[in-house]
C-alpha positions as a printed Julia matrix, in Angstrom:
102×3 Matrix{Float64}:
 19.49    2.91    1.48
 16.22    3.77    3.24
 14.28    2.88    0.09
 15.4    -0.75    0.06
 15.41   -2.09   -3.49
 15.35    0.81   -5.95
 16.25    1.75   -9.5
 17.54    4.98  -10.96
 17.03    5.63  -14.68
 19.13    8.17  -16.57
 17.21   10.1   -19.23
 19.02   12.1   -21.9
 17.07   14.53  -24.08
 18.19   17.22  -26.51
 17.88   19.78  -23.71
 18.97   18.05  -20.52
 19.92   14.94  -18.6
 17.84   13.94  -15.59
 17.16   10.87  -13.47
 13.94    9.15  -12.44
 13.94    7.26   -9.16
 11.69    4.35   -8.15
 12.07    3.1    -4.59
 10.72    0.55   -2.13
 10.47   -2.15   -4.77
  9.94   -5.85   -4.26
 11.82   -6.79   -7.46
 13.77   -5.27  -10.35
 12.88   -6.3   -13.89
 15.94   -4.66  -15.49
 19.7    -4.95  -14.98
 22.43   -2.36  -14.58
 23.26   -0.64  -17.88
 20.22   -1.97  -19.72
 18.43    0.36  -22.13
 14.76    0.74  -21.28
 11.89    2.11  -23.34
  8.58    3.8   -22.68
  6.0     1.37  -21.36
  8.53   -1.28  -20.33
  8.03   -2.84  -16.9
 11.19   -1.99  -14.96
 10.21   -3.11  -11.45
  7.5    -4.44   -9.16
  6.37   -2.05   -6.43
  6.87   -3.16   -2.87
  5.79   -2.59    0.68
  3.23   -5.37    0.97
  4.28   -7.34    4.07
  2.66  -10.49    2.68
  4.46  -10.46   -0.7
  7.5    -8.2    -0.46
 10.73   -9.86    0.75
 11.91   -6.51    2.22
  8.8    -4.55    3.3
 10.51   -2.66    6.11
  7.9    -1.11    8.41
  5.39   -0.71    5.61
  1.85   -1.98    5.91
  0.88   -1.76    2.24
  2.06   -1.69   -1.34
  3.43    1.67   -2.5
  6.12    3.34   -4.6
  8.53    6.19   -3.93
  9.05    8.24   -7.12
 11.16   11.27   -7.85
 12.9    13.24  -10.59
 16.43   14.46   -9.91
 19.07   16.56  -11.67
 21.91   14.24  -10.57
 22.36   10.56   -9.76
 23.15   11.44   -6.13
 19.46   12.4    -5.71
 20.55   15.63   -4.0
 18.68   17.95   -6.36
 14.93   17.32   -6.52
 13.07   18.54   -9.59
  9.33   19.15   -9.87
  8.1    15.95  -11.58
  4.97   17.54  -13.05
  6.41   18.66  -16.39
  8.48   15.49  -16.72
  5.38   13.33  -16.43
  3.14   15.4   -18.67
  5.62   17.29  -20.86
  5.14   21.02  -21.26
  4.91   23.59  -24.01
  8.27   25.01  -22.92
 10.04   21.66  -22.81
  8.05   18.95  -24.65
 11.04   16.63  -24.99
 11.41   16.31  -21.21
  8.83   13.62  -20.68
 10.06   11.13  -18.12
  8.95    8.22  -20.24
  9.9     9.41  -23.74
 12.59    7.81  -25.85
 15.39    5.5   -24.77
 16.86    5.69  -21.31
 19.37    3.64  -19.34
 19.06    1.99  -15.94
 22.1     3.06  -13.92
């Protein structure tokens, strides 16, 4: 995968299921199938050639983030309302409730 070490977290709300993606990591802090909660550290961002074991061609620490409708990451969703919630869909906060690392 072009993102090197990454995690994909499945979020299930009353209204929908969606996936948050975190790529170009230097280390995972969760394991496959583990339930994760809001505020939990799930990974360490990567890209720093001096600290990251797999920095690729990167010259500095960074994170690739996305929200997707499917685990294949083929359908991008606008992350704005998932990060902030919205009046139309307040339950769809990326970090609300229990989710599972897949």
